[in-house]
N, C-alpha and C positions, 0 to 999 in steps of 0.2 A: 790331739783334738778329735772328738768324735765326728764322724761323717753324718750328713743329713739322714742317710739310711739308718744308721745306728740310732740316731736320736728319735726316729719315728717307730722304733720297735714296739714301744708301749702303746702308741696310737693304733698300730695295726693289730696287735694282740687283742685289743678290746672290741674289735669290729668284725662282723661277718660280711664281707663285701659281696657275697652272693645274695644277701638280703637287703643291704643298704646301698643307696646310690651315692654315698659320700665317696670322695676320691681316695684312692689308695696312696697317692703321693708318688706314683711312678712317673707321672708326666713331667717333662722338662718345662719349667716355667721361665719365660723370657726374662733376661736380666733388666734391672731398672737402675737408672742413675741415682735414684733416691730410695731410701728404705720406705717400705709401705706398711700400712697398718689397716686392719679391718675390725669392725665390731658387728657381731651377729646377735640379734635378739633371739633367744632360745626358750621356747615354751616346752620344757620337759617336765620332770616331776615337780619342779618349781620354776617359775619364770625367772630368768636371769639374762644378763648380757655378757657374751663371750668377747673379751678384749684381747686382740692378738697383734703382736709386733714382729715384723720380719727381722730375723737375726741369723746370720750364718747358715742360710739355706732352709730354715724352718720358721714356723710361727710360734714364738713364745706366747703362752696362753694363760689367761686368768678368767675365772667366772665371777662377774661383778653382780652380787645378789640383787641389788636394788637399781642397778643401772648407774651410769655416770651422772654426776651432778656438777653444774658450773658454779655452784656456791662453794667458795673456799672453806667455809665452816663445816661442810659436810665431808665426813671421812667414810668412804664406801668400802665395805669388805670386798676383797678380791682374792678368791681362792685360786692358787696356782694349780693348773692342770697340765696334762701331758702336752708336749710339743706337737703341733699340727703341721701337715705339709703346706707348702705355699699355695698350691692350687685349691686348698680348702677355702681360700679367700674369695672364691667365686661360687661357693656352694650356697644355694638357697632352695629350700624344699622341705620335705618331711623325712624324718628318720623313723622307720617302722617301730610300732609298739613292741616291746620286748627286747629291742636292740639297745645297746649302750647309748644313752642320751636320747631315747625315743621321744619324738615330738616335732614341733614346727620350728624351722630356722629361717630367719629373715636377715638379709644383708642390711644392717641398720646404719652403718657409716663406714667410710673408707677414705683413704688419702695417704699422706706421707708423714713420716716422723723423723725427728732429728735428736740424737742424744745430746744432752747439755753437759757442760763441764769438760774438764781435761781427762778424766778417767775413762777407761774403756767400759763398754756395756757390761762385759763379764765381771770386771772389777766392781762396778756399781752394784750388780746383782749379788755378788759375794758379800759386799758390805751391807746389803739390805736396804739400799736407797737408790732407785733409778729415776733420774730426772730427765725429762724430755719435752720437746715441743711437737705439737700435733698440727697438721695442716689438712684437716678433713672437711667434709661437707657440713658436719654438725659439731664435732669436737675440734676446738681450735685453741691455740695458745700453749702456755706452759703448764705441765702436770708433773706429778711425782707418784711413784709407787714406793711405799714404805713397808718393809717386812715387820710383822708383829712377832716379837720375840718374847716368849713367856715360858712357863713351866712345861707347856705342851709342845714347844718347838722341838722338831725332830720326828714328828709324826709322818704319816704317809704324804700329806700335802702341806705346803707352806701357805700361811695366811698373810695377806698383804692388805694395805689400805691404799685406795686410789683417791688422790686429792688434787683438786684444781688449785693452781697458784693464782694469786691475785694479779690480774692484768686486764687489758682492755676487753678480753673475751669472758671475763668472770661476771657473775651476776649474783643477785641475792634471792632468787626464786629457786629453791632447792630442786624441785622436780621438773623445771621447765624443759630440760633436754629430753626427758623421756615422755613427758605428757604431751608435748607439742610436736613430736616427731613419731608418728604412728605408722608410717609407711616405709616400704623398702627404698633405699637409696638407689638400688639397681633396677627395680622393676616397677616401682610406684604402687605395689600391692600392699594390702593389709595382711595381718596374720591369718584371718579367715580365708582370704582368697588363696594364699599360699597353701594352707592346709587342704583346701578343696581342689587344688591343682588348676585354678582359674587364672585368667589374666596373662599379661605379657611375661616372657622369660626374662631373667635378669641379664643386664649387659655385663660384659667381661671387664675385669680390671687386672687381676693377677696374671691371667693367662692371655691377655690381649697382646697381640704381636706389636712390638715397638714400631710406632709411626714416626719416621724421621721428619723433622721440620725442614721445609725448603731452605736451601742455603741462603736465599735472599732475605729470609726472615730473621737473620741474626740481629741481636740487639744493637750492635754498633755498625751495621752494614751501611755503606754509603747510599746516597740518593740514587734513584734509578737514572741511568744515562741513556736508556733506550727510548723509543718513541720518535715520531716524526717531528721535525723542526717546523713549527708553525707560529703564527701570531696568536697572541692571547685572545680567545674568543670572548664575545660580549656575554654569552650565556650558553649553557648546555642543558637541555631538558633533562631532568633528573631520572636516574634509574629508580624504579619502584619495585616493591616486594609483593609477591602474591601471598595471600593468607592461606595457611595450612593448619590442620588440627594437631599436627605433631611435627617437631623439627626433624630434619634429615639425620640419618645415622651414617656411620662409616667415615673413612678418611676423605680428605679433599675439600672439607668445608671449614670456613671460619665463622665463629659464632660471636656476635656482638650484642650488647645490651640495647634494647629498643627504648629510646628516650621520648618522654612525653612533652613535646614542644612543637615548635614551628620549623619545618624543613627550610633551610636557607643555603645559599652559596655566597662565599666571600671572594670577590674579585679584586685583587690587589695589583695595582700598576703604577709605577713611578711614585711610590709613597702615598698613594691615595687608595682607599678601599670603598667599593660599593657593595651593599648588602642586598641580595636578590632573593625574592620568594621563589617557590616551586614553579610558579608560572612566569617568572622573569620580571616581576614588578620590582621597582627600586624602593626598598624600605630602609635605606641608610639612615634617614632622619628618625626612624623609630628605634634603631639600635645604635645610637651614636657611640657608646663606649666600646662596643664590640668592633665597630668600624674603625675607631681610633686605634684599638689594640692591633687589629689586622693590618693597618697601614704600615706598621713597622716591619712586616714580613717581606721576603723577596716576592717579586712578581709571581702571580699564580692564581689558580681557581680551585677553591676548596669546597667540598660538599660536606654538609653536616646539619646539626639540629641545635637551635637556640632554646633555652629553657631557663626557668628559675629553679632555685634549690630551696628546699624547706629546711627546718632546723636540724634535720638529720642528714642534710646534704643529699637528699633524694630529689629527683625531678618533680616539679610541682606545677602542673598545667594551670591550675587556678591562680597560683602566684604569678605565673607569666602573664596571664590576662590582666591581673590587677596592676602589674608593673607597666604594661603597655598603655593601660587606660589612664593611669595617673602620670605617666611620663617619668616615673622613678625607676629608670632602667640600669642604674649603675651596678646592680648586683647580678644582672643576668650573665649567663655563660654560654659559650658556643662549644659543642662537642663535635670535633672534626673527625670524620671517619673515612674520607676519601680525598685524593688529590687528582684532579683532572688535567691540570696543565701547570708546568713549572719549568724554569730554566729555558724558556723558549721552546719547549717540547710538548707535544700532545701525548698525554699518558693514558688516554681512554682505551687504547688498544693494548696496553701493557697489562699483564696478569695482575689481579687484585693484590696478591701477596707482595709483589714488587711495588705497587702503588702505596701500600701501607708503610713499607720501609721508607720510601721517598717522603711520605707525609710526615713521619716521625722526625726525619732529618730537617724537613722544611719548618717544623714547629719548634726546633731546638732553641731554647732561650726565650720563647714567646711569653706574652703577658699571661697572667694566671686565668684570665677570662677565656683563653683559648686552650681547650683540653683535648689531647689526643685520645681517641677511643681505642683501648686495648681490645684484643680479641682472644678467643679461646679455641683450641683445637680438640678439646676433649669431647665426650659425648654431648650432643645437642640436648638430649633429654636432661642430663645432669645440669647443664648450664641453665636451662629453662627453670628447673626446680629451684636452683639457687636464686634466680631472678624473682621468681614468685615468692620465695621465702623473704626476700628483702622488700616485698611489696612494690616491685617494679612492673612496668607495663608488659614486658615480654622480651623476646630476643629476635634478632634478624640473622639468618644464616646465609652465607654467601659463598659461591664457588671460588676457591682460592686461586684457581688458574684462569679465571674468566676475565675478559675485557669488560669495560664499562659500556653498558647498552642502555640507552634512554628508553623509557617506557617500562611496562610491567612484563616480567618474564620469570621462568623457573630458576634463573641463575641467582636470584635473591628471593628468599621466602621468609615470612614472619610468622611466629607462633606467639600467641598472647596468653597471659596469665588469667585474663578475664575477658569476657565478651566486650568488644568495642565496635562502634559504628559511627560514622558521620551522617547526619540527617539535615534536611532542609526544614526550617521553621516555617510552617504555613498558617499558623494561627495559635490562639491560646484559649483556654477555658477558665471560667471563674466560678467561685462558690460564694454566694452572698456578696458579690461585687469584688471579692479578693482573688488575686491570682491563684490558680490551682494547678494547671498543667499546660505543657506545650503540645501542639498538634504537629506531627512530623510526617515528612515524605522523603522519597528518594526519586532519582531520575530513572526511568525505564523506557527505552525506545523513544527518547526525546520528549517524554511526557512525565509530569510530576504525579506520582502515585502515593496514596496514603498508606503509611505503615504503622499507625497507632499513635498513642500518647505517651508523653514522658511525665510521670506523676511524682517522682521523688528526686531528691538531691538539691532542693532549694532551701537555703537559709532565708531569713527575712531580707538581709542585705542583697542577696543574689536576686530574689524576686523583685525587689525594688529596681535594681539595675536593669533587669530584663524588661520591665514595664517601660522604663525610660527609653530603651532601644526599640521597643515594639510599637509604642504609640504613634510615632511618625509614619509607620508602615501600614497602618490600619486601612482596610478596604472592605467594601460591601460584597465583593465578588470572591467566591471560593477559588483559590489557585489550582484546585484539583479538577475543575471542570465538572462534568457529569458523573465521573467515576468516584468521587470522594465522598466523605461522610456528609450526612444531611446537616443543614444549618440548624442551630438551636439558640434559644434566648441567652444562654450562658457562653456561647462561642463567638469569638471575634476573629475574623480572617485577617491576615497580613500579607503583604507582598512577599514572595519567596526569595528574600535577599540575604537572610542570615543562615549561617551553617552552625549547627551545634554538635559537640562531641558528647557521646553518651556511653554508658556501660549498660549491658543488659544480659539476660540469662539465656537468650536464644530466640528463635523464630517460631511462631505458631504455624499450624497447618495452612492458614489462609494468608500467610505472609506478613503478619503483624509482629511488632516487637513484644517480647515477653519480659515484663518487669524492668522497664527502662529507667535509668537514673541519670540525671543531668550532670555533666562534668563542667561544661563551659562552652562559650561561643568561640569559634575560630574564624579568623579573618584571612588566613593564608590560602584558603581553598575556595574557588568559585562554586556557586551552587550547581551549575550545570555538570560539574565533575563528580557530584555525589551520587554514587550508585550503591546498591546492596553488595556487601562483601560476603561471599560464601567461601568458607575454607575448603581447600582441596583435601581429600582424605589422605591419611598416612599411606606410605607406599605399600606397606604389608599389613594385612589383617590376620588376626589369630584365627586358626581353624577350629578353635574350641567353641562350644556353644555360648551364646551371649548370656549375660547375667539377666535374671528377671528384673523387671523395672516397675516402679511405682511412679506415675506421673512423668514417665520418660527418664527417671533417675535410676541408674543401675543400683541394684541391691545385692550385695554379696552375702552368701550364707543366710538367706531370708528365714530359714527354719531354726536359726539360733535362738534358743529359749533364753529370754532375758528375765522373766519373772517365773522362777521354777515352781513356786507354790500354786500358781494358777495357770501355768503353761503358756503364757503369752510370749510370742516370738518377735523377732525384729520386723517381720512383715506385718504382724498385728499392730506394732507401734507405728510403722510407716502408714498403714491404711488409716489408722485413727487420726494421725496428724494431718493427712491430706483432707480427710472429711471435716476436721475441726479447724482447718486453716482460716476460713472466713471469720471465725470467732476469736482465734488466737492472734492473728497477725495485726489487727488494729491496736493491740496492746503491747506489741514488741517491735513493730517496724520503726526504723530510724533510731533505735536505741541499742548501744552495745549489749550483747547478750551472752552471758556465761553458760556453759554446759556442764552438767554432771554426767560424766560418761562412765558407763559400766559395760565395756565391750564383752566381758565374760559373763554377764548377767549380774543382777543386783547382789548376789551372794558370792561372786567371784573375787579373786584377789585384786584385780585392777579396778580401782574407783578413783577418779580424780576430777577436779574442778578446773575446767579449761576456760580461761578468759581471752587468751590471745590466739591469733592465727599463727600457724607454724607450717613447716614444710609438709606437703601432702594435704593441706587443708583444701576442701572442695571449693572450686571456683564459684559454686552456687551461693556461698556465703558472701555477704558484703564485708569488706575489710575496711575499717575506719581508724584513722589516726586521731588520738585525743591529746590535747595539750598536756605536756608534762610526762608523756609516756612514749618511748621510742617505738615500742611494738604495736602493731595494728591489733585492734580488738575485733572480735567476731560480731557480726550483726545479721539478723535473719529478717529478710525483707520480702520473701516470696514463699509460696507453697513448696517449690522445689528445694529451697534452702531448708525447710522443715524436714523434707525427706532426706536431705543430705545429713541433717542432724541425726535422724534415725539410723542411717547407714553407718555413722560413726559410733553408734551405741550410746547416744545421748538419751538418758531416761529422765532428765529434768532440764527445764529452761528457766534461766534466772536473768531477766533483763534489768537494766538500770531504770530508775524512775524519773529520768529527765524528760523534758519536752522533746518530741521527735526532731532529730537532726540538730539538737542544741544541748549538748552534754553539760554545759555550764548553767542551764536554766532548769530549775525543778518543774516537773510536769504533773506529778501526782504524789500524794502521800499514802504510804502503806503502814497501817498500825497492826502489828502482830500480837494477838491475844494468846499468850502462851501459858496454859494452866500447869499447876503443879501435878506431879504424878498421882494418878488415881482419883483426880477431882471429877465430880459429876459434870458432864458436858453442859447440862442446863445452866450452870453458873457461867460458863463461857458465853453462851447465847445471851444471857442477861447483861454481861459486860459489853457485848457488842451493841446491844440496844442503848445502854448507857452512853457509850462513845458516840453512837449515832445522834442522840439528843444533843450532845455537847457540840458536835460538828455543825449541826443545823443551827444551833444557837449563835454560832459565830458567822453564819452565812454560807457554809459549805455544804455540798451534796454528797452524802456517804453512800457507798455500795458495799455489798457483803459477798465474801466467797470463802469456801473452805480452803485450808492449806494443803489438804491431802495427808495431813498428819493429825495431831490431837487438838489443834487450835483453829482459830478463825482469823481472817484478814478483813479489816475495814479499810476501804480504799476511797479516796476522794480526789478527783481531778482538779488542778489549780492552774490559774494563769499567774505565773510568778515572774513575769518580765520585770527586770530592774531589781530583783531580789536575789541575793546570792544564797548558796547552799547553807552557809553558816547560820544566816538569819532564819532560813526555812526550817532547818533542823531544830533551832532553838524554839520555834513556834510549836513544833510537834512535842518537844520535851515539856514545854510549859502546859500544853493542853493535857498531857498524860499526868503531869504533876497535880493539876487541878482535880482530876478524877481521884488520884491516890490520896490527896489531902482530904477530900470529902468522904472517902471510904477506905481508911487505912487498914481496916480489917479484911478488905476484899482485894485490894490492888497493891502492887509494888513496882518500883522502878529499879530494883536491885537485880542486876544481871546474874548474880551467883545463885544457882539452884538451891544450895544448902541454906541460903538466907531467906527464901521465899515464904516458908511457913504456911503452906496451904493457901497461898494467894496466887492471883493471876498476874503474871509479869506483863506489863504494858510496854511492849518493845517498840520504841520509836526510832531505833538505831538504823532501820532500813532507809531512813530519809536523809541520806548523805550522798555526796557526789558520785562515788564509785560503789556505793552499797547496792545490793540487789535484793529482789524478792521473787519467789517462784511465780511464774506467769499464770494468768488466768488460762485455764484449759490445759496446763502442763501436767503430764504424768509425774509421779514421784517414784524414786528408786526405793520403794518400800513394799513390804509384803501386801499382796492383794492388788497391786498395780493401781493404787488410788490416784485420783486426779484432783487438782485444785479447781473446784467447780463454782460457777456463779450461783448465788442464792437470792431469791426475792426476800425482802424484809418480812413479807407475810409468812414465809417459811421458817423464820427464825423463832422456833418454838422449842419446848423441851423434847419434842420428838425428833428433832433434826439429828440425823446420823451421817457424819461426813464419810464414813467408810462405804456408804452405798454408791458413791460416785467413783467409778473405776474406768479403766480403758474400755470396758464393755458397755457401760451405762452412761458415761458422762456426756456423750454426744447428744443424747436426748435433752439433757439439762441445758446444754449450750444452744440447741435449736429453739428452745423455749424463750431464749433471749431475756433472761432476768435483768440484764444490764441495759435494756433498751433506753436510749436517751443519754448514755454515758457522756458522749462528746459534748452534747448540748448542755450538760450539767457542769461544765467547767466554770469555776467562779474565781474572781480576782482574789489574790492572797492579801494584799495590803489592807483592805477593810476587815478581813478576818483577824489579822494581827491586832488591829486597833480594837476590835470587839472583844477579843480574848483578854486584852490588858484591862478592860473594865470589869469583866466577869470573874476572872480567876483571882 
């Protein structure tokens, strides 16, 4: 059997280590109890993903040309390359141009692998079929490498196919793995940042010294027997976590998932359980099923969090509120993460790691509503990324050797996936008598201070419930005193008794919330305890210069050219989107929004359509769950989110056409007039006018915009409450069919280009639940950096030239506001459907 040194001879021959920073492979790599694997995204002569499996002291290596796919129907070519040293698994950076493999290398995934079957790895490789299970951050479940054996077999390199086996980790979206995971698993950087030498250094994995688990943390260890013998306390003030902007690194920390619910203690004594809030109030009657389940436990005091679970078994704060409001609490669960007293002993002075062992033993055989919270000892940054990828709230990191200390301290710290804050409700604002926003405050120095308004996050049902709660609290006096905002005719003050949980993107310079979104009311926290939470900075800051920013959003590689024909860069895109935000946002806020991303420029190899949030997705995006889909969709609700889109290389924005925050309700219709190749554009303009007349004939108000391509969009806002998408789409099809029947020589509903015959395709297909259309004001990934621009109907003449609206000129058109009065032009759909049935 060849030694690792002998196996690496080819690897070393190909490289000049005086010029490249790649490891020689001389370094001793700590042994691991499990075989490790890594995947490196490698932008060399051609972009590919290097897949490496640890085996007998080296990394077996394959170059996967299109990247791995979780779709079992996809067979990805994997070209076997030379064995690499184990410490190559921690390499992230650039290989100099002219050197073998010159280009940028990102640590894209890593974890552990296990061979499947009874045959040895060498035997499977010899037979040309290696089956294995991956336990990585991104690649999981069962896979297989199958050698391609044909007439060319026996050449310098062997070709294989990498295929995902069908299991719970498989999916039917072929490019999801590579499209939704664009950042390093080890540093959080994108390819541009790595190439520029910016950002954090990668954390270690292959060369990390083995950290031994404390003996007490063994899976089957007995309950702790240390601790003072005392009577069971009535209540222990909870230990609280400080907010930080990054989780701690290094050994000695346990990382737990942060649950979105109500902090509670379960006090069980002599077969009865009391459920206590964070302030010691008895809420047993509000959580009767949890209390009943805990009554069967031995005497003790457990610290944890109660919440509801959604269809994906993820914590659901809104679901918790709804359950408590209705009294239907049978499905609520309690996540137990600490044990403060058990077996007649006070455990608060015992190290956390021992308390966790005791807690697990305490809960053995407990009801399914009582769930032990597992912890992780790996990198806090990696745990946080995993939590964010699963759309969780964040993580709490705790010192493993620390005692339980009531109050807030550095022994427990929390890092969030998205900005969160509790605020006191001090009033509300209305528009035309209807609820519009909450007026928020926090306590500072014993006084209530104004921190802004909460303008989004309300469905009709939530708004109605809020008004029911607010009406009894109405008062004529501002709770802010003289320092708050001025009274207005549309503002109603309330007594500051309600506490709201919100998400937001940050604080403005004058201390106001930026783009706050309502999550729900919470009853477990007194208003006087609500203060502004400011995250402590990470322990160490990079000495490298800060990235340039647009609207306080970091922009990596701002001079990256995205439109090579006209020279527009990423910074040009970000500057345009910031200036255009007031005109774009009203048409995309509250709606899932897909992105066309071209990070290498519109002529580059990478171009993909991203619908869902993934690992590394900026927290400036809103992530929304839609019924029927487990993955969260992206949503753009703020100027900062538009800049985050530019940072990701998004050159097109494609929102849904639903009503804001109501994906099941149509909110507008988009008719795409798509001409046959070479058609005079004047005919498209005439078609738009024809469609305008017909929409007005059924009582709707049409608006016009360019598509940024060769066609036009006619858009009309509708009030479709009570009408489903199927009915709405049928209406748009019937209206287009009416046009085509009257002028069959001019219009067609045939999607196939070959069958159009010099006609304009009346595309009504944008008007479906998950269908999208390019947003007003959105750039296009087309030559010239054209923009989908609003047009006045008076401009709809034969002289109209859609190519004149570009990243450089469209802002002027937007500022002229051709769509003034758009929101007020919303018309009910039911009368329009009735009118069309008589006309068509």
